[in-house]
N, C-alpha and C positions, 0 to 999 in steps of 0.2 A: 033842285035843288040850289040852295043858296048858296053851300061853302060842297066847292070837290071835296070827297074824302081822302083824296093826295093831300091837302093843300092843310086837311082837317086833323089828318097824324104827325105831318112836319110843325106844327107850330108851336110845339113844344120843346122838339130838339134845335128851336133857335132861342127860345129864350133861355136858354140855360144856364146863367146867370140866376134868375129868379127863384131859379130850384131853390138854388144854393140861401138866396136871402131869405127866402121860405121856411127851408128847416133855421136858422138860428133866430129867425122869429115864434117859433115854434117853439124855444129851448129857452125861449128871453122868458117867458114864466115860471119855469121851473128854475133857470138860478136867481134872478129875483125875492121865490122862495126862499132858497137855502141863503140866501145875503139876510134879509129879515130873520131869520131862525138862527143864523150866528146874534145877528148883536140883540134880540133877544134873545136866548134864552143858554146858549153854549157860552158866551164870553164872558153876561157876568153869576153864570157856574162856573167855571174855571175859578174867576175873581174873585168869590168868594171857598170855595175850595183854597186854595194860596193864604188867603183873610185866615183861614184856622189853621192850617199848615203850622202858621208861623205861630198863631195864638199856642198851641198849644207846645213847639219848642221852644218859646218864651217863658213859660210854667218853671219858676219856682216856686223854695221849701215856704212853707205858711201864704200862700198866696190862696184863698178863699175862689171856693168855685162850685160851678153847679154842671149837676153829669145830667147826659141825654134820658135817663132812669127818674129824675129831679130828684137827686139826692145832693144837698148841700155840705159841703164840709171842706176843712183845710188843708192842704197837703200837705203828709209830714217827711217823707220819702219819693226821691225822682227815682228809676231806674228807663235802661232802655227802649222800653214800648210799652213801661206800667208807672204805675206809683200806689201810694199808697193814702186812703183818704179818710180825716179821718171826723167821724161823722156825730158822733156825741164826745162825751169824757172818757176814754180808755176800749171807743170802739172806732175800730181800724175795718178800713174793706183796700182791698186791691180793686187797680182799674185796669183796664189798659189805658193810654195817653189821648190813644182818638174818643173816647167818650166823654172825655170835654166837652161843655158846650158854649162853657161863659164863662169866663172871669169874673167874677162881680169887687165891688169896690171890697177895703180894707173895712172889716165891722161892719158888712152886712150880717151877716149869718147872727152875730149877739143880736141884731135888733129885731129879725126874724123869729129869735126862739120864744 
């Protein structure tokens, strides 16, 4: 035969450094996928959550807002985790602050009615 069996068995042991390189090369696509996932999905979501948190913390009495349920109204009272929203003259509802999805420009609700 062309290669003796003793030489064939010792050849991989002699190239011990290439085993390490092969394992790193095999992990490279996994690492690259995680990096792409971080920059495409995780980082923008974290930025969006931070912007929403700052918007909710900056709410003030008299702000006109839209809720996740589609209600439009004016903030009349604020507490730690809740707010009271006037959706029509004399009609108020109490909501969690996190239900607010957008602060509208002043006078936006009057133009909708």
